N, C-alpha and C positions, 0 to 999 in steps of 0.2 A: 525663251520658247516655253509655252505652257506644257505641262506634263501630258504625256500621252496615255498613261494608265489611269484607271478609276481611282479617285481619292475620296471614296465614299465609305460610310458605315456599311456593314453587311446589308444586302437587299432585304426588303420585307418578305414575309412568307407568302405562299401562294393564295392564302385567303384574301389578302389585300387586293389581288387581281380581280376577284369576283365582286368586290365592293366598288370597283372603278367602272363607270358607265361605258367607257370605250374599250378598255382592256378586256372586260368580261365578254363582250360580244365578239371581239376579235378572236379570242380563244375558243369560244363555243362554235363559231362559224368555221374556224380552222379545223376543229375536231371532226365536225360533220363532213366537211368537204374532203379532208384527207382520207377518212374511212372509205367514202365512196370512190375516191380516186384510185385507191389501191385495190379495191374490189374489181374495178374496171381494168386496171393495169394487169392484174393477174390473168384476167380473161384475154386481154390482148396478147400478152406474152405466150400463154399456152396455145392460143389460136395460131400465132405466128410460128411457134415451134412445131406444133403437130402437123401443120399443113406444108411446112418447108422441110421438116425433118432435119433441121440444122440449127446450131447455136446462133448462126447469123440471122435467123428469123427474129428472135427476141432482140438481138443487137440492133436490127434495122428499126424496130419500134422505138428504141431510145434515140437512135441517130436521126430519125425523121424530124425530131423537134428542133434541130439546130438552126436551119435556115430561117423559119418563121420567127424564132426567138431572137435571132440576130437582127432581123428587120425591125422588131419591136425596139431593140436596144439602140438602133441607129436611126433609121428613117422616121420612126414614129415616137421616139423617146421624148422629144420635146413636148409632146401633147400630154404626157402623164401628169404633169403638175399644173395643167390648165383647168380642166373641169373640177367640179366639187368631188372630193375623193370618195365620199360615201356613195354618191350616185354611180361613180365609175366602178366601185367594187360590186355593186348590185348587178350592173349590166354585164360585167365580166363573168359573173356566176351564171347568168342566164345564157350567155354565149357558150359557156362550157357545156351546159345541158343540151343546147342545140347541136353542138359538134359531136358529142358522144352518141347522139341519136343516130348518126350515120352508120357506124359499124353495128349498132344494135339492130338496125333495119336490114343491113347487108353484112352478115358476119363472115367476111372474107379478108385475106391478108392485105390487099390493096386499100380497101376502105379503112381498115384498121390503121395502117401506116399513115395514110393521109390525115385521118382524124387525130392520131397521135402528134403529127407535125403541127397542126393548127392549135391543138391543145397546149403545145409547148409555148406558143405565142401568148395564149390566154393566161397560162400559169406564170409566165415571166412578168406580164403586166400586173396580174393579181397580187403576186408575192411582193412586188415592188411598191405598189400603192398601199398594201397592208402595212409594210414597214414604215412607209412615209406617214401614215396615220398615227402609228405608234410614236414615231419621232416627234410628231407635231402635238399630239394630244395626251401622251402618257409621260409622266415625270421620269427623269433619268433613273432614280433608284428602282423603279418598277420595271424597267425595260429588260434587264437581264432575266428576271423571273418570267416576264412575258415571253421572251424569245425561248427560254428554257421550256416553258409549258407548251408553247406552240410547237417546238421541236419534238417534245414528248408526244403531242397529238399526232405529229407526222410519223414518228417511229411506231407508236402504238397502232396508228392507222395502218401502217405497213404490216405489222404482225397480224392483226385481226383481219385486215382487208385482204392481204395476200392469201391467208389461210382460207378465209370465207370465199374469196373470189375463185381460188383454185378448186375448192370443194364444189361450189355452185357450177363452175364450168364443167367439171368432170361429171357431176350428177345430172345437171339440167341443161347444159349448153351455155355458150358464151353470152347469148342474148339476155338471159336473166340477170347475169352479173352486170352487164352493161346498163341495164335498166335501173339497177340499184344505184349505179354511179350517177345516172341522169337525175334520179330523184334527190340525191344528196346535193347536187348543184342548186336545185330549186329551193330546198330547205335552207341552205346556207344563204341564198339571196334574201329570203324572208328575214333571217336573223340580222343580216347586215343592214337591211332597210330600217331596222330599229335603232341604229346608231344615233346618238344625239345630233341635232342640227347645230351647225356652227356657221356663223357668217362666212361666206366664201371670201377667203383672203386673196388680196391682189398680189400675185407672185411676179409681176413684171412681165415684159414681153417674152414670148416663147423663145427659149434659147436654141442655139443650133444643135443638130443631132449629135455632134461630137463633144458637147459640154460635159457629159458624164465621164467620158474617157479622160478629158483634160483635167477634171477635178481630181480623179483618182491618181492619174499619172503625176500630177503636180504636188501631191502630198506624200512625203516619204513613208509614213506609216501605212496609209491606205494602199499605197503601191505595193509595199511588201506583203501586207495581209492579203491583198488581192491575188498576188502570185502564189502564195501558200494555199489559198482557197482553191485556185484552179488546179493545182497539183493534187489536192485532196479529192475533188469531185471527179477527176479523171477516172478514178476507179470506184466511184461511189456505188455504181450499180453492178459491179463485178460479181459479188456473191449471188445476187438474184439471177443474173444472166447465165452464169455457169451452173447454177443449181439443177436445172433440168437434165444437164448432161452428166453431172457427177452423182446424182442421187436418184434412185428409183423407188417405187412402192411407197411404204409408209414413211420413209425417211425424207422423201422429197419435200413435203410441206415444211418440215422442221428446218432443213438446210436452207430452204427458200426464205424463211422468215427470221432466221437466227440473227442476221445482221441488224435488222430493224429492232429486234428485242434488246440486243446489246446497247444500241443507241438510245432506246427509250429509257432504260434503267439509268444509263449514265447521265443524260440531260436532266432527268427528274431529280437525281441526287445533287448534281453540281449547280443546277439553275438557281438555287437559293443562296449560293455562296458567291463571293466576289472574285474567286480565284480565276475563273475564266474571263473575267473582265480585264485581267492583266495580260500583257503581251507575252510575258515569260510562260505563264500557264498555257496559253494557246499554242505556243511553239512546242512545249514539252509534250502535249497530248498529240500534236501532229507527228512528232517523232515516234511516239508510241504506236501510232497508226501504221507508220512505215514498217515498224518491227512486226506488227500483227500480219501485215500483208506478206512479208517474207516468211513468217512462221507458217501461214496457211499454204504458201507455195511449197514449202518442204513437206508438209503433211500430205498434200495431194500427190507430190512426187513419190513418196514412199508408200502410197496407197493405204493411208491410215484409216482406222474405222470411221464410219460416218458420224458417230457421236463426237469424235475429235474435230472433224471438219465443222460440225455445228457450233462447237465452242469457239473455234477459230473465227468463224464468220461473226459470231457475237462480239468478239474482241475488235474486229474490224468496224462493226457498227458503233461500238463504244468510242473508238478513236475518232470517228467522224463527228462525234458530238461536240468537238471543239469549235465547230462552225457557229454555235450560238454566241460564242465570245467574239467572233469576227463580226457578226451582225451588230452586237452592242458597240463595237469599235466604230463601225461605219455610222451608226445612228448618232454617236457622240461627236464624231469629227467632221462629218459631211454637212454642208449648208442645209438647214431645215427646208428652205424654200425650194431647193433642188433635190430633195431626198428621193423623190420618185424617180427622177432621171438617173441619179447616181446608183440607186438600188437596182433599177432595171438593167443598167450597164453590167453590174457584177452578176446579177441573176442570169441574164442572157449569156454572158461569158461562161458562167458555170454550166448552163445547158449545152452550149456549144462544146465546151471542153468535155463534159460528161458524154454527150452523144458521139463526138468524134473519138474520144478516148475509149469508150466501151466498144465501139465498132472495131477499132484497131486492136484492142486487147482481145476481143472476140475472134478476130482474124488470127492473132497469135495462138489462141487456144485451139482453133480449128487446124492451123497449119503445123503447129509444134505440139503443144499440150496445154491443158488448163493450168498445170503447175507453172509453166513458163509465163503464162499471163499474169498470175499472182506475183511472181518474182519480179517481172518487168515493172509492174505498178509500184511495188515496194521500193525498188531502186530509184525510180524517177522521183517519188515523194521524198525519199531520204536525201537525195541530192539537193532538192529545193529547200528542205529544212536547213541543211548546212549553209545554204546561201542566204537564208533569212533568219539569222540568229536574233534573239531579242535585243542584244546590244546594237545591232545594225538598224533595227526598227526604231528603237526609242530615242537614240541620240542623247544629247545633253538634256538633263531634266531641269 
């Protein structure tokens, strides 16, 4: 049996990414798109919270993405590896701009939730094709730095985008923030249109909708990493969802953005090392994330100062950074010709788990307390970590 961990020299530095014609544009487009996405997300979250006066409003924005993303991962997943991937990325960006125009024109909770749902489908497809392009056109040593810098763009986009989006929404209204999101989709489409042209590879007949699930379920390592990923994203949006209820005034933006800041710092530091390319490293960081969730649950329960909650949320964000290792594992072990379908399966499963999880955890927060919500998330993740130890994942080398 081939080894399941990376057997490579340390990955090259980030400069090498920007000398690569494909990796550079993927990173730049990701940075632009993520910044705009979180400016728009902040507007949608605050719009839903302010007009419903309940933490379930923002939770509904997240949960709305689940069904459309699930449809992409099942009914339409076989189509993701059929068209030219560059063309598909461009049109998905254009579709995102069209969808965000709806709540920009009608800034009300229902249009916001509907748009969030359809954007979930677009983001699932976009993220999957993006990783498929990386697996196909970027050499293996560059992938972990690519995923690390892409995750940094995601987390930094959350920090800046949530702060800017919240500020714009408070000062000028949600429409302005949503228009910024719309513009970012269009700029990203222009960047992606410049990807090098490659002959369209024949990928065989369109596979059945369940092919992605079968590939993951049939591989012991992918199956274990997928389970650990789902347990992680279950509470991925918990800090942002509970922040409006836990913090007021000047501390609200800091508590809202702390998780993203912690994640951004973590992935930027570890993305250049091969540690997260190893299964043991991935499981260790996931275990640390479970500990961070439990810690923040205790902090909230004892009514700790908001600065302590901010630090705790940053630790949660840092723990979630192990997912770039999961991406590298999937890109290494999944069949390249089916990478789009495999990736959309796990992406959509993540969106479903995140949406349903955050809605249930939001319900726990509303019915019991925010502390109970954090503690529940930590216990669930800890149990899954114990079930997916590195020795059970790797097997004989």
